[in-house]
N, C-alpha and C positions, 0 to 999 in steps of 0.2 A: 490453512486455505487462509489468506489475509480477513480479518475482519469477521471468521465466522463466528457469531456469537451464538452461546447457550447459556444459559441462565439457571445456575444450580445452585440450590439455595438448602442450608439445613438450620436449623433451631435449637439455640439455646437455652433453654430455662435455667434462672440464676436463682438461687437460694442462698444469702448472706446470714450465718451464723453468728452473732458475737453476744459475747458469756450466755451460749445454751439460749439464747432466746432469737428470734427469727428476727430480724433488725430492717429488711425489705425485701420485695419479689420482682423481680426483674426478669424480661424472655429480651435477645439481640436476634437476630437475621443476618447471618453471614454468608457470604454469595458468594460462589465462584464464576465469573461471569467473561466473556467479552476474548474466546479461546482465539487466536489466532495462529497460524502457520505460515512463517514468514522467512527470509533470507534465504530463495531457494528451496524452500523446505525443509533447511538443515534445524529450525527451532520452533518452539512450541511456544505464547506466551498466552498468559491469563491474567487476570485481575482478582485481586481476593478483595473483598467488600465485608462493611460492620454496618449495621443498621440496629438501633436502641427501637423495640419495636411494643413497650410497655410502658403504661406513666412514670412509675418510679425511677430516679437516677439510678445510674450505674456505674461506679469509678472502677476502671479497670486496669491494672498494673501487669507485673511479667505476665505474658501468657503465649501458648504452644499452637500452634498450628502445622498438624502432619499431615500427608497424602501416602498412598501407597500406589503401585504401580507394576507394571508386569515388566522382570528383571531384563535390562538388555534394552529396555527403549529407547531410558533419557539418561543424559549423564550432565555432569557441571551444570549445577543448577546456579543460578543468579538473580537477583532483584534489582529492579528500577524505580523511576516514577514512585519512589518513597515518599510516604505522608512527614512530614517535617516534625509533627507529633512524636515522632518513636526513633528520633536522631539526636536526641540530648546532648549524651555522652556526660552527663552532670552526676556530681555524687551529692546527698541531701546529706546534711546533718543529723545525725543519726536514724535515716531513713534507708540506708543502704544505696546501691548503685545503682543506675537506672542509663544502660549503653544503647548502641546504635542497633537497629534492629539487624539480626544476620539470618543467615538461610545455610542449614548442610544439606548436602545430599548422602546417602547411606546406599551405594552402590551395590553391595554386598546382600542387602534385602531390600532392593527396590523402593525406598522409601524418603523421602523429604520433608525436612524438618524447618518452620520458621517460626524464630523464638522473637517477640515484638515488646518492645518496654516504654511504658508510657511516661513522659516528663511530668508534667502535675506536682513540681516542688515536693515528691513524695508521697503524696496523696492519691495517684493515679490521675487518671482524667477521665471527666464525663464522657459517656458514649453519644454522640449525637442522633438527633431523632430526624434528624432531617433526610428527607429520601434523594435531596440532591438531582443533578440534571440524569443524571439513570436513573431514577426510583431504587436503588439498592443501597443508596446510603454515602457513607464518607469512604473512598477507596483507601486501603494499608498501601497495599503495593502491587507492582508487576512480576509476576515472576515469569522467569523464563530459563526453558530445559534444553539444554542442546538432543535433536533426535538421533538416536542410532540403528533406531529398525523400523521399517514401515507396517510391522504389522499392528493388530490393536492393543493400545499401550494400556487400557483398563485402569486410567486413573480414579482412585477412590481417594474421599476420605479416612483417616485412620483412627477409628475412635476411639480407641485404648491410649491414646497418647496426645491426641487434640484435648486442651483443657484451657480455661478462662479463668484468672483469678484476678482478686482484688487485690492494692497495695497491702494487706495483709497477710496476705496470700491464702485466704478462703478459697475454695476450689468450686468452680461452678458444674453445676449438672450440665450437660451437655445431650443430647441425641442429633449425632450428624446424619444427614440423609444425602445425597447424591453421586453420582461417578460422570467419568468422560469417556466415552469407548471410540470416539472418534476414528475415520480410516484418514489416510490423506487423498483426496478423490483424484489426483493426477501425479504421476512420478515422471518428471521430465529428463529424459537420457541425453538431452541437446537443445543449445540455442546459441545460434551464430548469425554475424552479417558479414554480408558482401558489399561491397561498392563499386560503381561504377557512373561515374563522372559526378552528376548531383542525384543519383539513385540507390537507395540504401533498400535490400532485398535480405528480409530477416526469414530465416528455416530454422526450423525448431521440431525436437519429434518428442513423443510421450511414449514411456518402456508400457504401463497400464493407464487405462482412467476410469472413474465410477462418477457416473449422472454428469458427466461435462458437457456443459451446454454450449462451450466455447470461450473464445479467449477475445479481449478488447485489446487492440494495439497502442500503446500510450508511449507519448514522445514528450522531450523535454528540452530544452538550449541546456550544455553541461554548465553554465555560471546562471541557469533560472531556477527557480523553486518549485513553479506548478507545471504538473503533467498534464499534456492536454490526450484527447481519446481522439486517434486517428482513422480507426478503421477496426472491422469485428469479423473475425473467423471463425465459421461452425463448428464445436468439435463434434466426437464421434461417440458422445454418451456412454458406455460401456465398452472398454477394452481389455484385453489380455495380451495384446501383439503390438509391435511397433506400428505408431500413427507418424505422419509425415504433414508437417504444414509450411506454407510460405506465402509471405506477405512483402510487398514493395510498397517503399515510401518515395514516391516521384515529385519532382521541381524542388527540393529542396537548395537551399541558398545559405552561398559558405561562411562554415560553423561548426562548431562541435556540439553534439546531440549525444544524449543518453535516451535508452528504450527501453521497455519492459510490458510483458506479459499481465494481464488480469484476468487468469482463469476464473469463468463463473459456473456454479453448479447449476443442477435445473432446478433448485430450491431456492437461488438467491444469493448463496454463499460464496464469497470468492477468497482466492489468493492470489501473491502477486511472484513473478518470476523477473528478475531484472537482468538484462543482459551485461557483461561481466567489462566488456570494453566499451571504450569512446568510439564513438562514429563520428571522422573530421571529414567533411566537406572541403578539398581543397581549391584554390583559383581554378579557373578555366584554363587551359593548355592553348586553345587557339579560337579564333572570333568565327563563328558559327552563327546564321539564320535559319532555326527551322519550317520545315513545312506547317502551315495551321492545321490544328487538328479540333473537330475532324473536316473535313474537306471534301466532300461539297458540305455546306454549313447550312442550318436557318434557326435562327436568326442569329446565334453567338459562336464564335469561335475563340480560338487562344494563341495565340503569336507567342513563340521563345525563343530566346538566343543569348549566345553565352558569350558575352564582353571578359575577354583576358587581361585589359588595361581599364586605368580609371579614364573617364572621357565624358564629354559633352555629348549627346546624344538626340536624334530625330527619331520617330517610328509614323511614316506616314499611311494612310490608305487612298488610292484613286483609284477613279474610274479606265473604262478602257481608253477614253480618249485622251489619259494623260491628265484629267481635273482634280485637285487636290478635294477630296470627300471628308476626311479627318484625319486631325493629327492626333495619335494618343499618347505621344510625346514629346515635345516640342524645346527639343534644343535646352534639356538639361542635363545635369551633371549627374552621374550616375556612376559607382566605384564597381572595380572588375567583379566580378560576379556572374551566376547564373539569373535569367529572368522571365517573366511570363505575364502579357497581357492577354486581358478579354476584350474582344472588339465585337458591337453589339451592332448588326444592320438590320434593325426591325424599322427602320425608315427609307431602307433601299429598296431595288427592285432586281430581281434576278437577274442574274447576269457573271462577267467576269471584273476581278479589280486585282488589284496591284498593291502589295504592302512594300515598303522601303525601311532599310534600315543605315543611317547615316551617322557614321560617328567619326572620330577627327583623324583615323587612319584607313576605315573599309567605308564601303556603303554595297551593299547589296539589296536586290529585288526578288521577289517569288510573287508568283500567279496562285488564287485561290478563285474558287464559286461560291456563288451564292445560288442555291435553288429553295425556292419556295414553292 
């Protein structure tokens, strides 16, 4: 589930020995956080942070972080958002090689290994004590695992193989605690769209649900970057049978759109399911002035029409005697598209009124009733 956040910490106690004497004693907190199920529940992402939590400085060089999980749950480990301090790939004279960060997946044993290498001109680099905006310190990288099973992953630290060392390869003594055993709250069985003129109907179904509060429906223009919430559909909480859902998005203008579902848990955590196909709303095929809705109305109503060609248009409202009451659109240019205008009759008396759409090629009039 996207942005489902757990903060799991383990404390690393560091004692550095130089020539048999205690040189310094420091402690660090390394944190796994921001667990997210993304890409239509095909990937699990989480962040690895580090933070110095005692006063003595500590320079860290080549170090290893290992985690275990139930075999068959994950595969194809990768890393993104890598801290540039770990990616120098340079050789310091007399100090050995400092290579880019690497990640390994041992599928046969259900183990993930992350090797990190500080730059620091052969001396390692001092771990920051700044908690940052997350409160967990400096992010090392984001780990991505491909999900291959929906059973509990039992992701946990591998105490025997995780080690933090300084540039002289003096081993830190560490105690690791924490695990992740989260379940996917919703297993999506299908997600499709159907188009009728400028109306899009989204249909989706779930194979199972756990603590499912419901779905926000979000939309954006295909060339845009910002998603907007356009509706909400309530979930079924807990279910082990197929559940079907539907939502209609009306009055769209000509263009291309993306849609996604934001599934929300009862505890507020969430994940995203994105519609794979692009939704295309084409130019109207014919001129049409629709009946206003609602009708009768008090005091506002919507007037919709389809314009299959570019034209200057006027949309006027008249009383029963033919007197002009309002010019909603007054001889303005409009391109071929679907349109909807709101008419407010708050200052008018109850009765019969007429609205007329005039274009360069067509004119049509319809009756509406104001009932106060």
